C-alpha positions as a LaTeX table, in Angstrom:
\begin{tabular}{lrrr}
\hline
Residue & $x$ (\AA) & $y$ (\AA) & $z$ (\AA) \\
\hline
Met1 & $-15.38$ & $-9.27$ & $-10.55$ \\
Gln2 & $-14.92$ & $-12.02$ & $-13.10$ \\
His3 & $-18.58$ & $-13.07$ & $-13.12$ \\
Ser4 & $-21.67$ & $-10.99$ & $-13.72$ \\
Asn5 & $-24.04$ & $-12.96$ & $-11.46$ \\
Leu6 & $-23.32$ & $-15.58$ & $-8.81$ \\
His7 & $-25.67$ & $-17.75$ & $-6.81$ \\
Phe8 & $-25.14$ & $-18.40$ & $-3.10$ \\
Gly9 & $-24.05$ & $-21.96$ & $-3.91$ \\
Asp10 & $-21.43$ & $-20.66$ & $-6.36$ \\
Leu11 & $-20.00$ & $-18.46$ & $-3.63$ \\
Thr12 & $-19.92$ & $-21.27$ & $-1.05$ \\
Arg13 & $-17.99$ & $-23.47$ & $-3.51$ \\
Ala14 & $-15.58$ & $-20.62$ & $-4.31$ \\
Leu15 & $-14.96$ & $-20.00$ & $-0.58$ \\
Pro16 & $-14.80$ & $-23.49$ & 0.97 \\
Asp17 & $-13.20$ & $-22.29$ & 4.23 \\
Cys18 & $-15.99$ & $-19.77$ & 4.87 \\
Ser19 & $-19.05$ & $-21.04$ & 6.74 \\
Arg20 & $-22.44$ & $-20.51$ & 5.11 \\
Arg21 & $-23.50$ & $-18.33$ & 8.06 \\
Met22 & $-20.44$ & $-16.08$ & 7.83 \\
Leu23 & $-20.85$ & $-15.79$ & 4.06 \\
Ala24 & $-24.50$ & $-14.80$ & 4.49 \\
Leu25 & $-23.56$ & $-12.17$ & 7.09 \\
Gln26 & $-20.82$ & $-10.73$ & 4.88 \\
Leu27 & $-23.13$ & $-10.62$ & 1.86 \\
Glu28 & $-25.75$ & $-8.74$ & 3.87 \\
Glu29 & $-23.08$ & $-6.25$ & 4.96 \\
Leu30 & $-21.94$ & $-5.74$ & 1.36 \\
Ile31 & $-25.57$ & $-5.22$ & 0.32 \\
Ala32 & $-26.07$ & $-2.66$ & 3.11 \\
Asp33 & $-22.92$ & $-0.86$ & 1.93 \\
His34 & $-24.26$ & $-0.88$ & $-1.68$ \\
Val35 & $-21.22$ & $-2.83$ & $-2.92$ \\
Ile36 & $-23.33$ & $-5.72$ & $-4.25$ \\
Thr37 & $-26.95$ & $-6.22$ & $-5.20$ \\
Lys38 & $-29.17$ & $-9.18$ & $-4.43$ \\
Thr39 & $-31.85$ & $-10.36$ & $-6.84$ \\
Val40 & $-34.37$ & $-12.98$ & $-5.78$ \\
Ile41 & $-35.64$ & $-14.97$ & $-8.75$ \\
Ser42 & $-39.14$ & $-16.23$ & $-8.15$ \\
Leu43 & $-38.69$ & $-19.76$ & $-9.43$ \\
Arg44 & $-39.10$ & $-23.04$ & $-7.63$ \\
Pro45 & $-36.75$ & $-23.68$ & $-5.99$ \\
Leu46 & $-36.13$ & $-20.08$ & $-5.04$ \\
Lys47 & $-32.81$ & $-18.77$ & $-6.35$ \\
Thr48 & $-30.84$ & $-15.71$ & $-5.34$ \\
Glu49 & $-28.26$ & $-13.96$ & $-7.49$ \\
Tyr50 & $-25.58$ & $-11.56$ & $-6.30$ \\
Gln51 & $-23.69$ & $-9.11$ & $-8.46$ \\
Leu52 & $-21.45$ & $-6.11$ & $-8.05$ \\
Ser53 & $-23.35$ & $-2.86$ & $-8.01$ \\
Glu54 & $-22.24$ & 0.08 & $-10.12$ \\
Phe55 & $-20.69$ & 1.48 & $-6.95$ \\
Gly56 & $-18.99$ & $-1.86$ & $-6.22$ \\
Gln57 & $-17.43$ & $-1.87$ & $-9.68$ \\
Thr58 & $-15.51$ & 1.27 & $-8.73$ \\
Leu59 & $-13.45$ & $-0.97$ & $-6.40$ \\
Ser60 & $-12.01$ & $-2.80$ & $-9.40$ \\
Pro61 & $-8.72$ & $-0.84$ & $-9.58$ \\
Val62 & $-8.14$ & $-1.27$ & $-5.85$ \\
Ile63 & $-8.82$ & $-5.03$ & $-5.90$ \\
Asn64 & $-6.67$ & $-5.53$ & $-9.01$ \\
Ala65 & $-3.81$ & $-3.60$ & $-7.38$ \\
Met66 & $-4.11$ & $-5.74$ & $-4.23$ \\
Ala67 & $-4.09$ & $-8.94$ & $-6.31$ \\
Thr68 & $-0.97$ & $-7.77$ & $-8.17$ \\
Trp69 & 0.75 & $-6.91$ & $-4.90$ \\
Gly70 & $-0.24$ & $-10.26$ & $-3.37$ \\
Thr71 & 1.25 & $-12.15$ & $-6.30$ \\
Tyr72 & 4.46 & $-10.13$ & $-6.01$ \\
Tyr73 & 4.60 & $-10.64$ & $-2.24$ \\
Asn74 & 4.25 & $-14.41$ & $-2.59$ \\
Gln75 & 7.09 & $-14.47$ & $-5.14$ \\
Val76 & 9.33 & $-12.49$ & $-2.76$ \\
Ala77 & 8.31 & $-14.66$ & 0.18 \\
Gln78 & 9.27 & $-17.84$ & $-1.67$ \\
Gln79 & 12.76 & $-16.44$ & $-2.26$ \\
Asp80 & 13.31 & $-15.22$ & 1.31 \\
Val81 & 12.63 & $-17.61$ & 4.18 \\
Gly82 & 12.36 & $-14.60$ & 6.54 \\
Tyr83 & 9.05 & $-13.56$ & 4.96 \\
Cys84 & 5.71 & $-15.09$ & 5.91 \\
Asn85 & 4.08 & $-16.78$ & 2.90 \\
Leu86 & 0.34 & $-16.15$ & 2.75 \\
Gln87 & $-0.50$ & $-19.13$ & 0.54 \\
\hline
\end{tabular}
């Protein structure tokens, strides 16, 4: 949501714990669900860009709310040993 276009390599660096195969499968699923778009740039070497579709941008309030909640949850979890910290 913070970037307009990302290359596959950018995504692999941003998600180091995700295998390249799993990332590719998830991207294909998001494309099929019309959440992101894939643009193949015909340059050598071949490059692929991914970006949120107009439909995908409608998820922005939901994702922002989840991020806010996650930050709050981690603050509460640090204060109370009984909570599971997701960090």
